[in-house]
PyMOL Python script that loads the backbone (N, CA, C, O; Angstrom):
from pymol import cmd

cmd.read_pdbstr("""\
ATOM      1  N   UNK A   1      46.410  23.566  19.529  1.00  0.00           N
ATOM      2  CA  UNK A   1      46.653  24.661  20.594  1.00  0.00           C
ATOM      3  C   UNK A   1      47.002  26.151  19.749  1.00  0.00           C
ATOM      4  O   UNK A   1      47.501  26.182  18.624  1.00  0.00           O
ATOM      5  N   UNK A   2      46.708  27.076  20.371  1.00  0.00           N
ATOM      6  CA  UNK A   2      46.815  28.046  20.125  1.00  0.00           C
ATOM      7  C   UNK A   2      47.855  28.875  20.101  1.00  0.00           C
ATOM      8  O   UNK A   2      48.517  28.487  21.064  1.00  0.00           O
ATOM      9  N   UNK A   3      48.640  30.106  19.440  1.00  0.00           N
ATOM     10  CA  UNK A   3      49.669  30.814  19.331  1.00  0.00           C
ATOM     11  C   UNK A   3      49.059  31.652  19.160  1.00  0.00           C
ATOM     12  O   UNK A   3      48.357  31.653  18.149  1.00  0.00           O
ATOM     13  N   UNK A   4      49.042  32.334  19.713  1.00  0.00           N
ATOM     14  CA  UNK A   4      49.404  34.284  19.398  1.00  0.00           C
ATOM     15  C   UNK A   4      50.072  34.688  19.970  1.00  0.00           C
ATOM     16  O   UNK A   4      50.443  34.246  21.057  1.00  0.00           O
ATOM     17  N   UNK A   5      50.754  36.467  18.983  1.00  0.00           N
ATOM     18  CA  UNK A   5      51.839  37.064  19.117  1.00  0.00           C
ATOM     19  C   UNK A   5      50.522  38.600  18.871  1.00  0.00           C
ATOM     20  O   UNK A   5      49.983  38.940  17.818  1.00  0.00           O
ATOM     21  N   UNK A   6      50.389  39.110  20.027  1.00  0.00           N
ATOM     22  CA  UNK A   6      49.822  40.584  20.131  1.00  0.00           C
ATOM     23  C   UNK A   6      51.203  41.619  19.504  1.00  0.00           C
ATOM     24  O   UNK A   6      52.405  41.519  19.751  1.00  0.00           O
ATOM     25  N   UNK A   7      50.695  42.302  18.891  1.00  0.00           N
ATOM     26  CA  UNK A   7      51.610  43.498  18.430  1.00  0.00           C
ATOM     27  C   UNK A   7      51.242  45.002  19.074  1.00  0.00           C
ATOM     28  O   UNK A   7      50.120  45.506  19.024  1.00  0.00           O
ATOM     29  N   UNK A   8      52.219  45.503  19.583  1.00  0.00           N
ATOM     30  CA  UNK A   8      51.798  46.777  20.148  1.00  0.00           C
ATOM     31  C   UNK A   8      50.935  48.112  19.149  1.00  0.00           C
ATOM     32  O   UNK A   8      51.211  48.355  17.974  1.00  0.00           O
ATOM     33  N   UNK A   9      49.908  48.813  19.944  1.00  0.00           N
ATOM     34  CA  UNK A   9      48.872  49.498  18.727  1.00  0.00           C
ATOM     35  C   UNK A   9      50.372  50.202  18.271  1.00  0.00           C
ATOM     36  O   UNK A   9      51.536  50.151  18.667  1.00  0.00           O
ATOM     37  N   UNK A  10      49.737  50.766  17.381  1.00  0.00           N
ATOM     38  CA  UNK A  10      48.935  50.642  16.022  1.00  0.00           C
ATOM     39  C   UNK A  10      48.827  49.410  15.610  1.00  0.00           C
ATOM     40  O   UNK A  10      47.826  49.059  14.985  1.00  0.00           O
ATOM     41  N   UNK A  11      50.087  48.346  15.964  1.00  0.00           N
ATOM     42  CA  UNK A  11      49.711  47.138  14.935  1.00  0.00           C
ATOM     43  C   UNK A  11      50.993  47.342  13.989  1.00  0.00           C
ATOM     44  O   UNK A  11      51.781  48.282  13.892  1.00  0.00           O
ATOM     45  N   UNK A  12      50.908  46.157  13.357  1.00  0.00           N
ATOM     46  CA  UNK A  12      52.126  46.170  12.650  1.00  0.00           C
ATOM     47  C   UNK A  12      51.613  46.281  10.933  1.00  0.00           C
ATOM     48  O   UNK A  12      51.038  45.270  10.532  1.00  0.00           O
ATOM     49  N   UNK A  13      51.765  47.317  10.008  1.00  0.00           N
ATOM     50  CA  UNK A  13      51.096  47.843   8.633  1.00  0.00           C
ATOM     51  C   UNK A  13      51.940  47.490   7.948  1.00  0.00           C
ATOM     52  O   UNK A  13      52.983  48.139   8.026  1.00  0.00           O
ATOM     53  N   UNK A  14      51.889  46.143   6.826  1.00  0.00           N
ATOM     54  CA  UNK A  14      52.703  45.851   5.736  1.00  0.00           C
ATOM     55  C   UNK A  14      52.670  46.941   4.716  1.00  0.00           C
ATOM     56  O   UNK A  14      51.690  47.200   4.017  1.00  0.00           O
ATOM     57  N   UNK A  15      53.752  47.522   4.686  1.00  0.00           N
ATOM     58  CA  UNK A  15      53.857  49.126   3.218  1.00  0.00           C
ATOM     59  C   UNK A  15      53.438  48.498   1.704  1.00  0.00           C
ATOM     60  O   UNK A  15      53.102  49.361   0.893  1.00  0.00           O
ATOM     61  N   UNK A  16      53.416  46.910   1.160  1.00  0.00           N
ATOM     62  CA  UNK A  16      53.590  46.068   0.589  1.00  0.00           C
ATOM     63  C   UNK A  16      51.641  46.117   0.095  1.00  0.00           C
ATOM     64  O   UNK A  16      51.266  46.085  -1.077  1.00  0.00           O
ATOM     65  N   UNK A  17      50.772  46.189   1.201  1.00  0.00           N
ATOM     66  CA  UNK A  17      49.108  45.394   0.762  1.00  0.00           C
ATOM     67  C   UNK A  17      48.168  46.684   1.646  1.00  0.00           C
ATOM     68  O   UNK A  17      46.948  46.852   1.633  1.00  0.00           O
ATOM     69  N   UNK A  18      49.496  47.678   2.567  1.00  0.00           N
ATOM     70  CA  UNK A  18      48.503  48.360   3.199  1.00  0.00           C
ATOM     71  C   UNK A  18      47.646  48.049   4.174  1.00  0.00           C
ATOM     72  O   UNK A  18      46.893  48.918   4.613  1.00  0.00           O
ATOM     73  N   UNK A  19      47.627  46.680   4.693  1.00  0.00           N
ATOM     74  CA  UNK A  19      46.629  46.057   5.768  1.00  0.00           C
ATOM     75  C   UNK A  19      47.630  46.655   7.204  1.00  0.00           C
ATOM     76  O   UNK A  19      48.740  47.167   7.354  1.00  0.00           O
ATOM     77  N   UNK A  20      46.434  46.214   8.117  1.00  0.00           N
ATOM     78  CA  UNK A  20      47.121  46.316   9.615  1.00  0.00           C
ATOM     79  C   UNK A  20      47.053  45.440  10.507  1.00  0.00           C
ATOM     80  O   UNK A  20      45.928  45.040  10.804  1.00  0.00           O
ATOM     81  N   UNK A  21      48.030  44.974  11.083  1.00  0.00           N
ATOM     82  CA  UNK A  21      47.597  43.435  11.773  1.00  0.00           C
ATOM     83  C   UNK A  21      47.917  43.700  13.100  1.00  0.00           C
ATOM     84  O   UNK A  21      49.092  43.899  13.408  1.00  0.00           O
ATOM     85  N   UNK A  22      46.695  43.739  14.232  1.00  0.00           N
ATOM     86  CA  UNK A  22      47.177  43.571  15.465  1.00  0.00           C
ATOM     87  C   UNK A  22      47.402  42.304  16.361  1.00  0.00           C
ATOM     88  O   UNK A  22      47.313  42.030  17.558  1.00  0.00           O
ATOM     89  N   UNK A  23      47.761  41.623  15.116  1.00  0.00           N
ATOM     90  CA  UNK A  23      48.434  40.071  16.135  1.00  0.00           C
ATOM     91  C   UNK A  23      48.479  38.934  14.742  1.00  0.00           C
ATOM     92  O   UNK A  23      47.838  38.980  13.692  1.00  0.00           O
ATOM     93  N   UNK A  24      49.553  37.882  15.244  1.00  0.00           N
ATOM     94  CA  UNK A  24      49.269  36.450  14.801  1.00  0.00           C
ATOM     95  C   UNK A  24      48.641  35.760  15.571  1.00  0.00           C
ATOM     96  O   UNK A  24      48.355  35.902  16.760  1.00  0.00           O
ATOM     97  N   UNK A  25      48.361  34.734  14.593  1.00  0.00           N
ATOM     98  CA  UNK A  25      48.259  33.867  15.278  1.00  0.00           C
ATOM     99  C   UNK A  25      47.902  32.220  14.226  1.00  0.00           C
ATOM    100  O   UNK A  25      47.466  32.200  13.075  1.00  0.00           O
ATOM    101  N   UNK A  26      48.287  30.929  15.154  1.00  0.00           N
ATOM    102  CA  UNK A  26      48.184  29.828  14.686  1.00  0.00           C
ATOM    103  C   UNK A  26      48.132  28.692  15.393  1.00  0.00           C
ATOM    104  O   UNK A  26      48.501  28.536  16.557  1.00  0.00           O
ATOM    105  N   UNK A  27      47.426  27.491  14.288  1.00  0.00           N
ATOM    106  CA  UNK A  27      46.743  26.791  15.257  1.00  0.00           C
ATOM    107  C   UNK A  27      47.475  25.898  15.199  1.00  0.00           C
ATOM    108  O   UNK A  27      47.654  25.605  14.017  1.00  0.00           O
ATOM    109  N   UNK A  28      48.326  24.931  16.234  1.00  0.00           N
ATOM    110  CA  UNK A  28      49.531  24.249  16.063  1.00  0.00           C
ATOM    111  C   UNK A  28      48.746  22.831  17.021  1.00  0.00           C
ATOM    112  O   UNK A  28      47.967  23.015  17.955  1.00  0.00           O
ATOM    113  N   UNK A  29      49.190  21.435  16.502  1.00  0.00           N
ATOM    114  CA  UNK A  29      48.871  20.367  17.529  1.00  0.00           C
ATOM    115  C   UNK A  29      50.779  19.983  17.770  1.00  0.00           C
ATOM    116  O   UNK A  29      51.825  20.230  17.169  1.00  0.00           O
ATOM    117  N   UNK A  30      50.309  19.188  19.134  1.00  0.00           N
ATOM    118  CA  UNK A  30      51.769  19.526  20.056  1.00  0.00           C
ATOM    119  C   UNK A  30      51.618  18.272  20.836  1.00  0.00           C
ATOM    120  O   UNK A  30      50.478  18.049  21.243  1.00  0.00           O
ATOM    121  N   UNK A  31      52.838  17.135  21.214  1.00  0.00           N
ATOM    122  CA  UNK A  31      51.882  16.321  21.859  1.00  0.00           C
ATOM    123  C   UNK A  31      52.435  16.606  23.346  1.00  0.00           C
ATOM    124  O   UNK A  31      53.505  17.160  23.597  1.00  0.00           O
ATOM    125  N   UNK A  32      51.412  16.073  24.375  1.00  0.00           N
ATOM    126  CA  UNK A  32      52.021  16.613  25.612  1.00  0.00           C
ATOM    127  C   UNK A  32      53.058  15.701  26.086  1.00  0.00           C
ATOM    128  O   UNK A  32      53.208  14.493  25.904  1.00  0.00           O
ATOM    129  N   UNK A  33      54.138  17.071  27.120  1.00  0.00           N
ATOM    130  CA  UNK A  33      55.575  16.255  27.304  1.00  0.00           C
ATOM    131  C   UNK A  33      56.275  16.454  26.823  1.00  0.00           C
ATOM    132  O   UNK A  33      57.402  16.541  27.312  1.00  0.00           O
ATOM    133  N   UNK A  34      55.987  16.655  25.488  1.00  0.00           N
ATOM    134  CA  UNK A  34      57.436  16.640  25.084  1.00  0.00           C
ATOM    135  C   UNK A  34      58.051  18.350  24.721  1.00  0.00           C
ATOM    136  O   UNK A  34      57.231  19.247  24.526  1.00  0.00           O
ATOM    137  N   UNK A  35      59.247  18.567  24.680  1.00  0.00           N
ATOM    138  CA  UNK A  35      59.817  20.662  24.479  1.00  0.00           C
ATOM    139  C   UNK A  35      59.679  21.183  23.264  1.00  0.00           C
ATOM    140  O   UNK A  35      60.224  20.641  22.303  1.00  0.00           O
ATOM    141  N   UNK A  36      59.026  22.164  23.147  1.00  0.00           N
ATOM    142  CA  UNK A  36      58.896  22.881  22.144  1.00  0.00           C
ATOM    143  C   UNK A  36      59.325  24.120  22.289  1.00  0.00           C
ATOM    144  O   UNK A  36      59.456  24.520  23.446  1.00  0.00           O
ATOM    145  N   UNK A  37      59.712  25.217  20.947  1.00  0.00           N
ATOM    146  CA  UNK A  37      60.165  26.277  20.929  1.00  0.00           C
ATOM    147  C   UNK A  37      59.238  27.088  20.053  1.00  0.00           C
ATOM    148  O   UNK A  37      59.035  26.823  18.868  1.00  0.00           O
ATOM    149  N   UNK A  38      58.709  28.056  20.688  1.00  0.00           N
ATOM    150  CA  UNK A  38      58.516  29.003  19.702  1.00  0.00           C
ATOM    151  C   UNK A  38      58.695  30.261  19.807  1.00  0.00           C
ATOM    152  O   UNK A  38      58.426  30.608  20.957  1.00  0.00           O
ATOM    153  N   UNK A  39      59.194  31.577  18.814  1.00  0.00           N
ATOM    154  CA  UNK A  39      60.126  32.646  18.872  1.00  0.00           C
ATOM    155  C   UNK A  39      59.695  33.383  17.905  1.00  0.00           C
ATOM    156  O   UNK A  39      58.547  33.400  17.461  1.00  0.00           O
ATOM    157  N   UNK A  40      60.351  33.834  17.654  1.00  0.00           N
ATOM    158  CA  UNK A  40      59.952  35.224  16.654  1.00  0.00           C
ATOM    159  C   UNK A  40      61.013  36.141  16.065  1.00  0.00           C
ATOM    160  O   UNK A  40      61.837  36.767  16.732  1.00  0.00           O
ATOM    161  N   UNK A  41      60.903  36.150  14.777  1.00  0.00           N
ATOM    162  CA  UNK A  41      61.651  36.678  14.587  1.00  0.00           C
ATOM    163  C   UNK A  41      61.606  37.567  13.097  1.00  0.00           C
ATOM    164  O   UNK A  41      61.388  36.923  12.071  1.00  0.00           O
ATOM    165  N   UNK A  42      61.805  38.957  13.016  1.00  0.00           N
ATOM    166  CA  UNK A  42      62.028  40.449  12.601  1.00  0.00           C
ATOM    167  C   UNK A  42      62.636  40.348  11.187  1.00  0.00           C
ATOM    168  O   UNK A  42      63.843  40.143  11.061  1.00  0.00           O
ATOM    169  N   UNK A  43      61.863  40.481  10.175  1.00  0.00           N
ATOM    170  CA  UNK A  43      62.262  39.842   8.869  1.00  0.00           C
ATOM    171  C   UNK A  43      62.272  41.277   7.772  1.00  0.00           C
ATOM    172  O   UNK A  43      62.859  41.645   6.755  1.00  0.00           O
ATOM    173  N   UNK A  44      61.315  41.728   8.635  1.00  0.00           N
ATOM    174  CA  UNK A  44      61.326  43.472   7.957  1.00  0.00           C
ATOM    175  C   UNK A  44      61.733  44.579   8.646  1.00  0.00           C
ATOM    176  O   UNK A  44      61.959  44.246   9.809  1.00  0.00           O
ATOM    177  N   UNK A  45      61.956  45.899   8.440  1.00  0.00           N
ATOM    178  CA  UNK A  45      62.705  46.783   8.856  1.00  0.00           C
ATOM    179  C   UNK A  45      60.870  47.663   9.599  1.00  0.00           C
ATOM    180  O   UNK A  45      60.782  48.433  10.556  1.00  0.00           O
ATOM    181  N   UNK A  46      59.630  47.098   8.631  1.00  0.00           N
ATOM    182  CA  UNK A  46      58.720  47.723   9.419  1.00  0.00           C
ATOM    183  C   UNK A  46      57.706  46.929  10.443  1.00  0.00           C
ATOM    184  O   UNK A  46      56.648  47.406  10.852  1.00  0.00           O
ATOM    185  N   UNK A  47      58.195  45.699  10.764  1.00  0.00           N
ATOM    186  CA  UNK A  47      58.239  45.040  11.601  1.00  0.00           C
ATOM    187  C   UNK A  47      58.618  45.594  13.385  1.00  0.00           C
ATOM    188  O   UNK A  47      58.087  45.244  14.439  1.00  0.00           O
ATOM    189  N   UNK A  48      59.379  46.256  13.203  1.00  0.00           N
ATOM    190  CA  UNK A  48      60.281  46.477  14.705  1.00  0.00           C
ATOM    191  C   UNK A  48      59.478  47.933  14.945  1.00  0.00           C
ATOM    192  O   UNK A  48      60.029  49.017  14.751  1.00  0.00           O
ATOM    193  N   UNK A  49      58.004  47.779  15.424  1.00  0.00           N
ATOM    194  CA  UNK A  49      56.851  48.624  16.295  1.00  0.00           C
ATOM    195  C   UNK A  49      57.611  48.220  17.695  1.00  0.00           C
ATOM    196  O   UNK A  49      57.697  47.108  18.215  1.00  0.00           O
ATOM    197  N   UNK A  50      58.085  49.366  18.096  1.00  0.00           N
ATOM    198  CA  UNK A  50      58.195  49.750  19.966  1.00  0.00           C
ATOM    199  C   UNK A  50      57.070  49.476  20.002  1.00  0.00           C
ATOM    200  O   UNK A  50      56.094  49.661  19.275  1.00  0.00           O
ATOM    201  N   UNK A  51      57.371  48.758  21.411  1.00  0.00           N
ATOM    202  CA  UNK A  51      56.212  48.822  22.793  1.00  0.00           C
ATOM    203  C   UNK A  51      56.257  47.096  22.989  1.00  0.00           C
ATOM    204  O   UNK A  51      57.141  46.351  22.564  1.00  0.00           O
ATOM    205  N   UNK A  52      55.231  46.772  23.635  1.00  0.00           N
ATOM    206  CA  UNK A  52      54.795  45.400  24.347  1.00  0.00           C
ATOM    207  C   UNK A  52      54.410  44.544  23.095  1.00  0.00           C
ATOM    208  O   UNK A  52      53.741  44.882  22.118  1.00  0.00           O
ATOM    209  N   UNK A  53      55.015  43.331  23.382  1.00  0.00           N
ATOM    210  CA  UNK A  53      54.632  42.249  22.213  1.00  0.00           C
ATOM    211  C   UNK A  53      54.558  41.339  23.389  1.00  0.00           C
ATOM    212  O   UNK A  53      55.297  41.225  24.367  1.00  0.00           O
ATOM    213  N   UNK A  54      53.211  40.574  22.949  1.00  0.00           N
ATOM    214  CA  UNK A  54      52.964  39.021  24.424  1.00  0.00           C
ATOM    215  C   UNK A  54      52.665  38.129  23.071  1.00  0.00           C
ATOM    216  O   UNK A  54      51.955  38.376  22.095  1.00  0.00           O
ATOM    217  N   UNK A  55      53.407  37.108  23.367  1.00  0.00           N
ATOM    218  CA  UNK A  55      52.759  35.528  23.211  1.00  0.00           C
ATOM    219  C   UNK A  55      52.074  35.073  24.037  1.00  0.00           C
ATOM    220  O   UNK A  55      52.301  35.413  25.199  1.00  0.00           O
ATOM    221  N   UNK A  56      51.046  34.190  23.774  1.00  0.00           N
ATOM    222  CA  UNK A  56      50.141  33.765  24.595  1.00  0.00           C
ATOM    223  C   UNK A  56      50.217  32.126  23.601  1.00  0.00           C
ATOM    224  O   UNK A  56      50.742  31.766  22.547  1.00  0.00           O
ATOM    225  N   UNK A  57      49.362  31.494  24.673  1.00  0.00           N
ATOM    226  CA  UNK A  57      49.208  29.915  24.561  1.00  0.00           C
ATOM    227  C   UNK A  57      48.007  29.751  24.458  1.00  0.00           C
ATOM    228  O   UNK A  57      47.471  30.765  24.906  1.00  0.00           O
ATOM    229  N   UNK A  58      47.420  29.189  24.189  1.00  0.00           N
ATOM    230  CA  UNK A  58      45.756  28.800  24.395  1.00  0.00           C
ATOM    231  C   UNK A  58      45.656  27.091  24.139  1.00  0.00           C
ATOM    232  O   UNK A  58      46.582  26.564  23.524  1.00  0.00           O
ATOM    233  N   UNK A  59      44.788  26.451  24.509  1.00  0.00           N
ATOM    234  CA  UNK A  59      43.946  25.806  24.662  1.00  0.00           C
ATOM    235  C   UNK A  59      42.595  25.828  24.811  1.00  0.00           C
ATOM    236  O   UNK A  59      42.040  25.772  25.908  1.00  0.00           O
ATOM    237  N   UNK A  60      41.886  25.928  23.479  1.00  0.00           N
ATOM    238  CA  UNK A  60      40.320  25.687  23.860  1.00  0.00           C
ATOM    239  C   UNK A  60      40.134  27.528  23.939  1.00  0.00           C
ATOM    240  O   UNK A  60      40.750  28.243  23.148  1.00  0.00           O
ATOM    241  N   UNK A  61      39.615  27.847  24.533  1.00  0.00           N
ATOM    242  CA  UNK A  61      39.155  29.296  25.742  1.00  0.00           C
ATOM    243  C   UNK A  61      40.358  29.945  26.745  1.00  0.00           C
ATOM    244  O   UNK A  61      40.282  31.109  27.139  1.00  0.00           O
ATOM    245  N   UNK A  62      41.513  29.016  27.119  1.00  0.00           N
ATOM    246  CA  UNK A  62      41.878  28.814  27.881  1.00  0.00           C
ATOM    247  C   UNK A  62      43.413  29.632  27.670  1.00  0.00           C
ATOM    248  O   UNK A  62      44.283  29.158  26.940  1.00  0.00           O
ATOM    249  N   UNK A  63      43.549  30.643  28.263  1.00  0.00           N
ATOM    250  CA  UNK A  63      44.910  30.978  28.651  1.00  0.00           C
ATOM    251  C   UNK A  63      45.963  29.865  29.371  1.00  0.00           C
ATOM    252  O   UNK A  63      45.591  29.470  30.476  1.00  0.00           O
ATOM    253  N   UNK A  64      47.261  29.310  28.851  1.00  0.00           N
ATOM    254  CA  UNK A  64      47.717  28.102  29.707  1.00  0.00           C
ATOM    255  C   UNK A  64      49.011  29.361  29.962  1.00  0.00           C
ATOM    256  O   UNK A  64      49.343  29.708  31.095  1.00  0.00           O
ATOM    257  N   UNK A  65      49.483  29.798  29.001  1.00  0.00           N
ATOM    258  CA  UNK A  65      50.477  30.999  29.424  1.00  0.00           C
ATOM    259  C   UNK A  65      50.413  32.082  28.894  1.00  0.00           C
ATOM    260  O   UNK A  65      49.488  32.288  28.109  1.00  0.00           O
ATOM    261  N   UNK A  66      51.269  32.986  29.133  1.00  0.00           N
ATOM    262  CA  UNK A  66      51.466  33.948  28.850  1.00  0.00           C
ATOM    263  C   UNK A  66      52.857  35.010  28.638  1.00  0.00           C
ATOM    264  O   UNK A  66      53.055  35.515  29.743  1.00  0.00           O
ATOM    265  N   UNK A  67      53.628  35.400  27.884  1.00  0.00           N
ATOM    266  CA  UNK A  67      55.286  35.967  27.926  1.00  0.00           C
ATOM    267  C   UNK A  67      55.290  37.431  27.503  1.00  0.00           C
ATOM    268  O   UNK A  67      54.453  37.586  26.613  1.00  0.00           O
ATOM    269  N   UNK A  68      55.925  38.567  27.812  1.00  0.00           N
ATOM    270  CA  UNK A  68      55.443  39.803  27.012  1.00  0.00           C
ATOM    271  C   UNK A  68      56.870  40.138  26.777  1.00  0.00           C
ATOM    272  O   UNK A  68      57.764  39.643  27.464  1.00  0.00           O
ATOM    273  N   UNK A  69      57.103  41.030  25.749  1.00  0.00           N
ATOM    274  CA  UNK A  69      58.714  41.647  25.817  1.00  0.00           C
ATOM    275  C   UNK A  69      58.160  42.443  25.591  1.00  0.00           C
ATOM    276  O   UNK A  69      56.946  42.645  25.628  1.00  0.00           O
ATOM    277  N   UNK A  70      59.941  43.706  25.000  1.00  0.00           N
ATOM    278  CA  UNK A  70      59.724  45.371  25.302  1.00  0.00           C
ATOM    279  C   UNK A  70      61.088  45.202  23.611  1.00  0.00           C
ATOM    280  O   UNK A  70      62.120  44.589  23.337  1.00  0.00           O
ATOM    281  N   UNK A  71      59.965  46.387  22.834  1.00  0.00           N
ATOM    282  CA  UNK A  71      61.275  46.278  21.395  1.00  0.00           C
ATOM    283  C   UNK A  71      61.063  47.836  21.706  1.00  0.00           C
ATOM    284  O   UNK A  71      60.109  48.588  21.908  1.00  0.00           O
ATOM    285  N   UNK A  72      62.672  47.931  21.625  1.00  0.00           N
ATOM    286  CA  UNK A  72      62.835  49.526  22.091  1.00  0.00           C
ATOM    287  C   UNK A  72      63.633  50.090  20.705  1.00  0.00           C
ATOM    288  O   UNK A  72      64.426  49.280  20.226  1.00  0.00           O
ATOM    289  N   UNK A  73      63.521  51.244  20.092  1.00  0.00           N
ATOM    290  CA  UNK A  73      64.449  51.988  19.487  1.00  0.00           C
ATOM    291  C   UNK A  73      66.014  52.068  19.312  1.00  0.00           C
ATOM    292  O   UNK A  73      66.514  52.962  18.630  1.00  0.00           O
TER     293      UNK A  73
END
""", "prot")
cmd.dss("prot")
cmd.show_as("cartoon", "prot")
cmd.util.cbc("prot")
cmd.orient("prot")
């Protein structure tokens, strides 16, 4: 499975590296039928970009689920 978190535009800019990221993506292996949790923790102030953030879970090219949440100032 692929877990993808898409950030609001213009993305997240890391002030140490000046790199901008539009999303974060991880490939994970899970057992079908087991319960699993996936979340996001804001560790740095520069990550608090207001707007709509979207989680997606994909299996191959097929989107299995999508959930969005809004970060406000």
